[in-house]
C-alpha positions in Angstrom: -159.6 -34.0 -24.5 -157.6 -32.1 -27.5 -158.8 -30.1 -30.2 -158.9 -31.4 -33.7 -159.3 -29.2 -37.1 -161.0 -30.8 -40.1 -160.7 -29.4 -43.6 -162.8 -30.9 -46.3 -161.6 -30.4 -49.8 -163.3 -30.1 -53.2 -162.4 -28.1 -56.3 -164.6 -25.7 -55.6 -164.5 -25.0 -52.0 -162.9 -25.9 -49.1 -164.4 -26.0 -45.8 -162.9 -26.3 -42.3 -164.5 -27.0 -38.9 -162.7 -26.4 -35.4 -163.7 -29.2 -33.1 -163.5 -28.9 -29.4 -164.7 -31.4 -26.6 -166.5 -33.1 -29.7 -168.4 -30.1 -30.3 -168.2 -28.3 -33.6 -167.2 -24.5 -32.4 -166.4 -22.6 -35.7 -167.1 -23.0 -39.6 -165.3 -21.5 -42.5 -165.9 -21.6 -46.1 -164.0 -20.5 -49.1 -165.3 -21.1 -52.4 -162.6 -21.5 -55.6 -165.0 -18.7 -57.5 -165.1 -15.9 -54.8 -162.2 -16.2 -52.2 -162.4 -13.5 -49.5 -160.4 -10.3 -50.1 -159.5 -9.3 -46.4 -155.8 -8.9 -46.5 -154.9 -8.4 -50.1 -153.1 -5.9 -51.5 -153.7 -3.6 -54.4 -152.9 -0.5 -56.2 -155.6 1.2 -57.3 -157.0 4.3 -58.7 -159.0 7.1 -57.0 -162.4 6.9 -59.0 -163.9 9.5 -56.9 -163.3 11.9 -54.0 -166.5 12.9 -51.2 -165.6 15.6 -49.2 -169.3 15.6 -47.9 -168.3 12.1 -46.6 -164.6 12.5 -46.1 -164.5 9.6 -48.0 -163.3 8.3 -51.6 -164.4 5.3 -54.1 -160.9 3.0 -55.2 -161.3 1.1 -58.3 -159.1 -1.9 -57.6 -160.5 -3.9 -60.3 -163.6 -5.4 -58.8 -167.3 -5.2 -59.8 -168.0 -2.5 -57.3 -165.7 0.6 -56.2 -164.0 -0.1 -53.0 -164.5 2.3 -50.3 -162.1 4.6 -47.8 -163.2 6.7 -45.1 -160.2 9.3 -44.4 -160.1 7.4 -40.9 -158.3 4.8 -42.6 -155.9 6.7 -44.1 -152.8 6.2 -42.8 -151.0 9.8 -43.0 -153.0 12.4 -41.5 -152.3 10.4 -38.2 -148.3 10.9 -38.5 -148.6 15.1 -38.0 -150.0 15.5 -34.9 -152.3 18.1 -36.0 -155.3 15.9 -36.5 -156.9 14.6 -39.5 -156.5 16.6 -42.9 -160.0 16.7 -44.8 -159.6 13.8 -47.5 -160.1 16.2 -50.4 -156.3 17.3 -49.6 -154.8 13.8 -49.3 -156.4 12.5 -52.3 -157.3 13.5 -56.2 -159.3 11.9 -58.7 -157.1 9.6 -61.1 -154.1 9.5 -58.5 -152.8 5.8 -57.9 -153.0 4.5 -53.9 -151.6 1.5 -52.1 -154.6 0.0 -50.2 -155.3 -2.9 -48.1 -158.6 -4.5 -48.0 -159.7 -4.5 -44.3 -163.6 -5.8 -44.8 -165.2 -7.9 -47.2 -167.9 -6.8 -50.2 -171.2 -7.6 -48.4 -174.3 -7.1 -49.4 -174.9 -4.1 -51.8 -171.8 -2.5 -50.1 -168.3 -2.5 -52.0 -164.8 -3.5 -50.1 -164.0 -1.6 -47.4 -159.9 -0.2 -47.7 -157.3 0.9 -45.5 -154.0 2.6 -46.8 -152.3 1.1 -43.2 -150.8 -2.0 -44.4 -150.1 -5.1 -42.3 -148.8 -8.4 -43.5 -149.7 -11.4 -41.3 -147.4 -14.0 -40.4 -147.2 -17.0 -38.0 -146.0 -15.4 -34.8 -146.2 -11.6 -35.7 -147.9 -8.9 -37.9 -145.8 -6.8 -39.7 -146.4 -3.0 -40.0 -144.4 -1.3 -42.6 -145.4 2.6 -42.4 -145.5 2.1 -38.3 -142.4 2.1 -36.1 -143.6 0.9 -32.5 -144.3 -3.0 -31.3 -147.9 -3.7 -30.3 -148.8 -6.7 -28.1 -152.1 -9.2 -28.7 -154.4 -8.1 -26.1 -155.2 -11.5 -25.2 -151.8 -11.8 -23.6 -153.0 -10.1 -20.1 -149.9 -10.6 -18.3 -147.9 -7.3 -17.7 -144.5 -8.9 -16.8 -145.2 -11.5 -20.1 -146.1 -8.5 -22.3 -143.1 -7.0 -21.4 -141.1 -9.9 -21.8 -141.9 -10.4 -25.1 -141.5 -7.1 -26.4 -137.9 -6.7 -25.5 -137.1 -10.2 -27.1 -138.4 -9.2 -30.1 -136.5 -5.7 -30.1 -133.6 -7.6 -29.7 -134.5 -9.8 -32.7 -135.3 -7.1 -35.1 -131.9 -6.1 -37.1 -130.6 -2.9 -36.7 -131.7 0.3 -38.4 -134.6 -1.8 -40.4 -137.9 -0.2 -40.1 -141.4 -1.0 -39.9 -143.4 -2.2 -36.4 -144.8 -5.3 -35.4 -147.7 -6.8 -33.4 -146.7 -9.4 -31.6 -149.7 -12.4 -31.8 -151.1 -14.7 -29.1 -149.2 -17.5 -30.0 -146.1 -16.1 -29.9 -145.7 -16.7 -26.5 -144.3 -20.2 -27.0 -142.1 -19.3 -29.9 -138.2 -19.5 -29.9 -135.9 -17.0 -31.4 -135.3 -19.0 -34.1 -139.2 -19.0 -35.1 -139.0 -15.3 -34.2 -136.2 -14.4 -36.7 -137.8 -16.6 -39.3 -141.1 -15.1 -39.2 -139.2 -11.6 -39.4 -137.5 -12.3 -42.5 -140.8 -14.3 -44.1 -142.5 -11.0 -43.6 -139.6 -8.6 -44.7 -139.8 -10.5 -47.7 -143.1 -10.5 -48.6 -143.2 -6.5 -48.1 -140.1 -6.2 -50.3 -142.1 -8.4 -53.1 -145.2 -6.1 -52.7 -143.0 -3.0 -53.2 -141.3 -4.1 -56.4 -144.7 -5.4 -57.9 -146.0 -2.1 -57.1 -143.1 -0.4 -58.4 -143.7 -2.4 -62.2 -148.0 -2.6 -62.0 -150.3 0.0 -63.3 -153.2 0.4 -61.6 -155.8 -1.3 -60.6 -153.7 -4.5 -59.9 -153.2 -7.0 -57.4 -150.1 -7.3 -55.4 -150.5 -9.6 -52.7 -153.4 -12.0 -51.8 -153.5 -13.5 -48.7 -153.3 -17.3 -48.0 -155.7 -19.8 -49.0 -158.2 -21.0 -46.4 -156.2 -24.4 -45.8 -152.7 -22.3 -45.0 -154.6 -20.3 -43.1 -155.3 -22.7 -40.7 -152.0 -23.3 -40.2 -150.9 -19.7 -39.9 -154.2 -18.6 -37.7 -156.0 -21.7 -36.1 -153.2 -23.8 -34.5 -152.5 -23.5 -30.9 -151.2 -25.8 -28.2 -154.6 -26.9 -27.2 -154.7 -28.4 -31.1 -154.2 -31.8 -31.3 -154.5 -33.0 -35.1 -155.4 -31.6 -38.4 -157.2 -33.9 -40.7 -157.4 -33.0 -44.5 -159.2 -35.2 -47.1 -157.4 -34.3 -49.6 -153.9 -35.9 -50.4 -152.7 -32.4 -52.8 -153.6 -30.3 -50.1 -152.2 -32.6 -47.3 -148.9 -32.4 -49.1 -149.3 -28.3 -49.7 -149.8 -28.1 -46.0 -147.1 -30.4 -45.4 -144.8 -28.1 -47.2 -145.7 -24.9 -46.1 -145.9 -25.9 -42.3 -142.2 -27.4 -43.0 -141.0 -24.1 -43.9 -142.6 -21.9 -41.4 -144.5 -23.8 -38.3 -142.2 -27.2 -38.5 -143.5 -28.0 -34.9 -147.2 -28.6 -36.7 -146.1 -31.0 -39.3 -146.3 -34.2 -37.1 -150.5 -33.1 -36.1 -151.3 -33.0 -40.1 -152.9 -36.2 -40.9 -154.4 -37.3 -44.3 -157.9 -38.6 -43.7 -158.4 -41.6 -46.4 -161.6 -42.9 -45.2 -164.3 -44.1 -47.0 -167.0 -42.1 -45.2 -167.0 -38.5 -45.9 -165.1 -36.7 -43.2 -167.7 -34.0 -42.0 -170.3 -37.1 -42.1 -168.0 -38.7 -39.6 -168.1 -35.9 -37.2 -171.5 -34.6 -37.8 -170.6 -31.3 -39.3 -173.2 -31.5 -41.8 -176.1 -31.6 -39.4 -173.9 -28.4 -37.5 -174.2 -26.7 -40.8 -178.1 -27.0 -41.4 -178.7 -26.3 -37.8 -176.4 -23.3 -38.1 -178.7 -21.9 -41.1 -182.1 -22.6 -39.0 -183.8 -19.5 -37.2 -184.4 -21.4 -34.3 -181.9 -23.3 -31.9 -183.0 -25.7 -29.7 -181.3 -25.8 -25.7 -180.9 -29.1 -24.2 -182.9 -27.6 -21.0 -186.3 -27.6 -23.5 -185.8 -23.8 -24.1 -184.8 -22.2 -27.4 -183.1 -19.2 -29.3 -184.6 -17.2 -32.4 -181.9 -16.0 -34.2 -182.8 -12.9 -37.0 -180.5 -11.7 -39.2 -181.1 -8.2 -40.9 -179.3 -5.8 -42.9 -178.7 -3.5 -39.8 -178.5 -6.2 -36.9 -179.0 -9.4 -35.5 -181.4 -10.0 -32.8 -181.4 -13.0 -30.7 -184.3 -13.9 -28.3 -184.3 -16.1 -25.5 -187.4 -18.6 -24.4 -187.7 -21.1 -21.9 -189.7 -23.2 -24.1 -190.8 -26.2 -22.3 -188.0 -26.1 -19.4 -189.3 -26.2 -15.7 -187.1 -26.2 -13.2 -187.8 -28.3 -9.8 -187.4 -24.9 -7.8 -188.8 -21.9 -8.4 -189.8 -19.6 -11.8 -186.9 -17.5 -10.9 -184.3 -20.5 -11.1 -185.8 -21.7 -14.4 -185.2 -18.4 -16.1 -181.6 -18.1 -14.6 -180.6 -21.9 -15.7 -182.0 -20.9 -19.1 -180.1 -18.0 -19.5 -177.1 -19.4 -18.4 -177.3 -22.0 -20.9 -178.4 -19.5 -23.8 -175.6 -17.0 -22.7 -173.0 -20.3 -23.7 -175.1 -21.5 -26.7 -175.0 -17.8 -28.3 -171.6 -17.4 -28.3 -171.2 -20.7 -30.1 -173.6 -19.6 -32.6 -172.1 -16.4 -33.2 -168.9 -18.0 -34.2 -170.4 -21.2 -36.3 -172.6 -18.3 -38.3 -170.1 -15.8 -38.4 -172.2 -13.0 -37.3 -171.0 -9.7 -37.4 -171.6 -5.5 -36.3 -174.8 -4.8 -33.7 -176.2 -7.8 -32.1 -179.0 -7.3 -29.8 -180.0 -10.2 -27.0 -182.9 -10.6 -25.5 -182.5 -12.7 -22.5 -185.7 -13.6 -20.6 -186.1 -11.1 -17.9 -184.5 -11.3 -14.7 -185.4 -9.5 -11.4 -182.5 -10.4 -9.2 -178.9 -8.4 -10.3 -177.1 -11.1 -9.1 -178.4 -13.5 -11.8 -177.8 -10.8 -14.2 -174.2 -10.4 -13.5 -173.7 -14.0 -13.3 -175.8 -14.6 -16.9 -173.2 -11.5 -18.4 -170.4 -13.3 -17.1 -170.9 -16.7 -18.1 -171.8 -15.0 -21.4 -168.8 -12.9 -21.5 -166.4 -16.0 -20.2 -168.2 -18.4 -23.5 -167.1 -15.3 -25.8 -163.2 -15.4 -24.7 -162.4 -18.3 -26.9 -163.6 -16.3 -30.4 -160.9 -14.9 -32.5 -162.7 -12.1 -33.8 -162.6 -8.3 -31.7 -166.0 -7.9 -29.8 -167.4 -5.2 -27.4 -170.3 -6.3 -24.9 -172.0 -4.0 -22.9 -174.4 -4.8 -19.5 -178.1 -5.0 -19.4 -179.6 -1.8 -20.6 -182.8 -0.5 -19.1 -184.8 -2.6 -20.9 -183.0 -5.7 -19.8 -181.2 -6.3 -23.5 -177.7 -7.0 -23.7 -175.8 -5.1 -26.6 -172.9 -6.1 -28.2 -170.7 -5.5 -31.3 -168.8 -8.3 -33.5 -166.5 -7.2 -36.1 -167.8 -8.1 -39.2 -164.7 -8.8 -42.0 -166.6 -11.7 -43.9 -169.7 -12.7 -45.1 -172.0 -14.7 -42.3 -172.3 -17.9 -42.9 -176.2 -17.8 -44.2 -174.8 -15.0 -46.7 -172.1 -17.7 -48.1 -174.6 -20.4 -48.4 -178.2 -19.1 -49.1 -180.1 -16.7 -51.0 -183.1 -14.3 -50.7 -186.3 -16.6 -51.2 -187.6 -16.3 -54.7 -191.1 -16.5 -53.0 -191.1 -14.1 -50.3 -188.1 -12.1 -51.4 -186.2 -12.6 -48.0 -189.5 -11.5 -46.0 -189.4 -14.9 -44.2 -193.2 -15.2 -44.8 -195.3 -15.2 -48.2 -199.0 -13.5 -48.4 -202.3 -15.6 -47.7 -204.1 -17.2 -50.7 -207.2 -15.0 -49.6 -204.5 -11.7 -49.5 -203.7 -12.5 -53.1 -207.5 -13.1 -54.1 -208.6 -9.8 -53.1 -205.4 -8.1 -55.3 -206.6 -10.4 -58.2 -210.1 -9.0 -57.7 -209.2 -5.3 -57.4 -206.8 -5.4 -60.4 -209.5 -7.6 -62.5 -211.9 -4.5 -61.7 -209.2 -2.0 -62.7 -208.6 -4.1 -66.2 -212.5 -4.0 -66.7 -212.8 -0.5 -66.4 -209.7 0.0 -68.7 -210.2 -2.5 -71.1 -213.4 -3.9 -73.1 -212.4 -7.6 -73.4 -214.6 -10.4 -74.2 -213.7 -12.6 -71.4 -211.2 -12.2 -68.3 -209.1 -15.3 -67.2 -207.3 -15.6 -64.2 -204.0 -17.4 -63.9 -202.9 -18.2 -60.6 -201.2 -21.1 -58.2 -203.2 -23.5 -57.1 -204.1 -22.5 -53.7 -205.4 -19.4 -55.2 -207.5 -21.2 -57.6 -209.2 -23.5 -54.9 -209.7 -20.0 -52.7 -212.1 -18.6 -55.5 -213.9 -21.6 -56.2 -214.6 -22.5 -53.0 -214.5 -19.5 -50.2 -214.5 -16.8 -52.4 -216.6 -18.1 -55.1 -219.2 -15.8 -54.0 -216.8 -12.4 -54.6 -215.7 -13.8 -57.6 -219.2 -14.1 -58.7 -220.3 -10.8 -57.4 -217.2 -9.1 -59.5 -218.6 -11.0 -62.6 -222.1 -9.7 -62.8 -220.7 -5.9 -61.8 -218.3 -5.9 -65.0 -220.6 -8.0 -67.2 -217.9 -10.0 -68.4 -217.3 -13.8 -67.7 -214.2 -14.6 -66.0 -212.4 -17.7 -66.1 -209.8 -19.5 -64.2 -206.7 -21.6 -64.8 -204.1 -23.1 -62.7 -200.3 -22.2 -63.3 -198.3 -25.2 -61.4 -194.9 -23.1 -61.9 -196.6 -20.1 -60.3 -196.0 -19.4 -56.5 -198.9 -18.3 -54.1 -198.1 -14.7 -54.4 -197.4 -14.7 -58.6 -200.9 -14.2 -60.9 -201.9 -12.9 -64.1 -205.1 -11.2 -65.4 -205.4 -11.8 -68.8 -207.7 -10.3 -71.8 -209.3 -12.6 -74.2 
């Protein structure tokens, strides 16, 4: 069964789902009000240099200053003398050509690099470099050498710049590579011209919209068709493909059915599942996924699954299934940074090796750069997945206003005791005629029932009447003590 790419377009957002063998494998969302910045090129102004951190803050016209570390500055690596201190490279007020390599995430600003790269369909152009690199996904050494020699013959003599050969270039014709080179050269010339006439901070180059990036980055030989439910976007994609990826034009189809495209393929349900903390496995086991600021933890549990043979076999089969599901969830949720996976403990080294092998195999289809370490002494698998854009949860959700992202709220009894302590503080400070407690229904019910004696005792102690009032709009943790 060939893969399908579904594109749902509204004026507010574009959503893309990659379907492989009838199952949603990837989700991408781009909103009109907050398009991703990765790949954008700016002429910025150095607003602050921090020698102690060997970094600088660059004003590129965003709400928050962007971050540039000395390791991401291209110039020092050219002199062969090691890294030059950042205070010798940059000064406050200096204009600088920079590219965003990581979107603003949480409270952190965008991360920048001064090494410019412009992505095409088959190649990535590096105007400041001179070498030819090849995608690590192309593993055959003979194939790698042939592609490198082929490209070197096609680059016009005397033209500077380096290239990275992308995986899809394996099947590219000479004409397609020549067209890609010309397109990338023109883009760089346009950027240089804009840079000459622009004052910082200014945007010089913006990466393609999500729908167009699908044609550039997602489509491969295994892609059967691309369904898009917007006629306007369909026409733009056909026009773009005709110029740059002619062999893809016939795969693009306009979906005009009455039933929403994502409903038809069950994508809406998958989005809801990808936001849940618990992921059920077909075997009866389940995963618990917790995403925090520092890292993501994934815990594997057997649940109600019992294999017909032995407990060890049950654990092994659950872990094998979990390895495949975890790899898919990483893509669906776009989880990045440090990821710790707690598979169910296995005593057999053979089983451990098999689970790790299955996990790496399932990760192989991921487009994002990753490193996976083996099992630690505690039986955990540690890995990193490059984080360039916000995760699905960060795009679609926000911290709960009731629990403030903790994932739990104080019990009604805990809030009752807090109120009693607050009441005592107020009584010692102010000589009020009466005290009134404003709280949620559950807290007031607790005062009227289980904690009625505690409230009566405090009322007697302070010698003032205490009344209760339900505030229907209050959350369980909210309350006020009013002096009457």
